N, C-alpha and C positions, 0 to 999 in steps of 0.2 A: 871627448868624454873620458873621464878617468875610469879606472877599473871598478866594476860593480862589487860592492862588499856585502850587500844584503839583496837577495833576489827572491821575491814571492812570485810564484807562477801558478795562477788559478788555485791558490791555496785556501782551503776551508778548515777552520779550527772550531772545536767545541767538545761536547761530551755526548754520550748516547742520548739522542732525542733533543739535544739543545745545540743550535748553531750559534756560536759567539761571533765569528767573523767568516764571511762567506765569499768565496771566489775572488780572493785578493791577488791582483797582479801589480807588483810594484818593485822597481829597481832603485836602489840607493847607491850612488857611486861613492867611492872613497872620498873622505874629507868634506862631505856635504853636511850642512846644518839643517835638519828637518824638524819642524814642529808638527806634533800629532794632536789634532783637536777633534772634538765630537762630544755629544751629550753623554751623561752617565748611561752606562749599559750599551755604549756604541761599539765596544770591542777594543778600547785603548789598552786596557790591562792585558787582554789576551794577546795583543800584538807584542807587548813587552815580554810576556812569558814565552811566546813563540821564538822571539829573537834570542832569548837566553837559553833556548834548547830545552825548555821545560814542558813544551807541548808539541807533539808531532802533528802534522796536518792530517785531517781525516781523508782529504783528497788533495791533489795538486802537490806542489813541492815548495820547500823553502830552503835556500842555501845561504849560509852565513859564513864568511871567510872561506868560501869554496868547500864547505862541509855541509852535508845534509844536517838540518838543525838537530834532529834527534840523535845524531852521532857526534855532536860537539864534544870532543875529548877535552880532558882537563887543560891541556896547553892552549887549546883554542878558546875555551871558556874564560881562561885567565886574560884573554885579549879583549874581553868585553867588561868595561868598568860599569858598575850598576849602582845607581842611587835609588833605593826603594822609597816608597811613600813614607811620609814622616811617622805615621803611627806604628810603622813596622820596626822602628829603631828605638832601643831603650837609651834615652839620652842621659839617664842618671846612673848608668853602669859605671862603677868606680874605676875609671881608667884615665890616664893622662891623654892629652891631645896626640902626643907622639905614639903612644901605645895603640890608640884607636886607628891612627893612620897606618901603622905597621901591619894591622890586620889585612890590609890590601895586598901585602906581600905573600900571604899564605897560599893563595891560589897558584902563584908562580913558584913558591918554594916546595909545595907538597906539605903534608901535615906534620911530618916528624923531623924535618930539617930545621935546625935552629937558625934564626936570622943572623946574618953576618953583618960586618961593618958596612958592606956594600948595600945591604938591604936598608940599614938605618939611613945611609946617605940618600938612597932613593926616596925614602919616606920624608926625610927633611927637605929634599928638593921639591917634593909634591906639596908640602906645607908652604914652602916659599912661593910656589906658583899660585897659591890661593891667598897669599898674604897673611899666613898664620904661624910662620916659623917662630916668631918671638913668643908665641903662646905654647910652645911645645911641651913644657912641663906643667901647664895648667891642668886642673881637673876638667874633663869634658863637660861635666854637669854644671860647672860654674860659669860657662860661657852663655852668651845670648843666643837666641834661636838662629839668627843669621850667621853668627860665628860657628855654631855647631854645624850648620849646613855646609859651610866652607870646609870644615874638617872632614865631613863625609865625602865631599867632592875630592879632597886630597886623598882619602882612603882609596877611592876609585882610581885616581891618577897613579897611586903607588903601584898599581898592577901593571903600569906602563901599557895601557890598553890601546887598541886601534879604534875601538868603538866605545862611545860613552852613551849610556842609556839612562835617562833621567826621568823618573816617574813623579810628576807633579812637584818639582823642586821648590816651588815658592809657597805651597800650601801652609797655612798656619804662621807665616811670617808677617811682620808689620810691613807697611808699604815701602818704607825706606830700605829695609832688608831685602824685600822682593826685588826691587830695582837693582840693588847692589849684587845680588846673586845672579840675576839674569845678565847683568853687565860682565860679571866674572866669566860666566859660561861662554858668552860671545868672545871675550878676550882669549880664553883658552882655545876656542875653535880657531881663531886667527893665528895664535902663536904655535900651537902644537899640531895644527892641520888634522885634528881628530874628526872622525865621522861622529856626529852627535844626533841622537834621536831624543827629542824632548817632548814628553807627554804633558800636556798642560790644558787647563781650562781658561787660562788668561790670554785671550786672543790679542788684546791690545798691547800687552807687554812684549810679546814676541814678534808681532807682525812686521816690525821694521828691522828685525835682527836675523831672521831665518832666511835661508836660501829658498826653501820650499815649504809649503804647508800640505799636510795630508789630513783630509776631513773624513772621518769614519761615521757610518751609521749602520753598523753590522756588515756593511759592504764598504768598499772604497767609493765614497760618494763624490769626492773631487780631490784633485791634487794638482799642484803647480805653484808658480810664484804667488806670494801672499795677495797681491792685488787682483789676481785672477780668481782666487778661491774666496776671498772675502767680499763677495758681491751680495747685496741684500737678498736678491732672488734665490741665490744658492743657500745662504745661511738660514733664511726663513723656512725653507723646506726641511732643514735638518733640526733646527731648534724650535720652530713653531712659535707659540706665544711666549716662550721663555726668553725670546730675544727682543731687546729694545734697541733701535738704531738711532743714535743722535748724530749730529753733524760730524763729530770727530771720532766717536767711539761706538763700539758694540757693547751693550750691557746685557749680561746673561742674568736673568732674574733668579734662577735656581742654580747659582754658580757653585755652591759648595756642597760637600759630599754627603750623600745618603748611603752609608755603607751598611 
């Protein structure tokens, strides 16, 4: 087993009077591709915030990159590439593709150092890794949704992270773009040996691609290889009537977000 890079040990997260994630024990080794699934309100976003060091556990511990999560210093935090949910990114901000990708260097640079040629090279390499280098001078807002998502993945890669944290990376994209983005993430995992944590509601799209699935329902309800977690008797306990199981696929009736 490779070195654990994220370790939850009986960790509980929430706010006074509200528990969002309870008593989670979970170890994620370096270079694993983990899909995080669960209904709305199951704690997926809390898990994301916790790994980013934005929420300290109310009890128990979380260590990320051998650092207590609430003590993730800048140089550690820069090692976590983060792709937020779509609604949290202004896609019409007047920047070029290269400028948007360069923003990923600021965590590594610190706020006041000017980017060097090396930083530009790293950003261009990140764009090449997602197949967008030839668009580097294009306006970000002029691209399709799928292309923009590739640029935001490049921005995360420009940090040269060890962990890639993706929060619903396919939401709001058409089906072709969804498939192409998930294929890209799988390819980056294989090529760069990154630890990837992908929060998603799209069970079918990731089930054949991830090493392991984590199923949340304010607790860690199940985790393991996809074929062990995706059993009708397990899923129906978590999703209830929202889940329709066909011969090949799982269909979630209330798949899309109620924020």
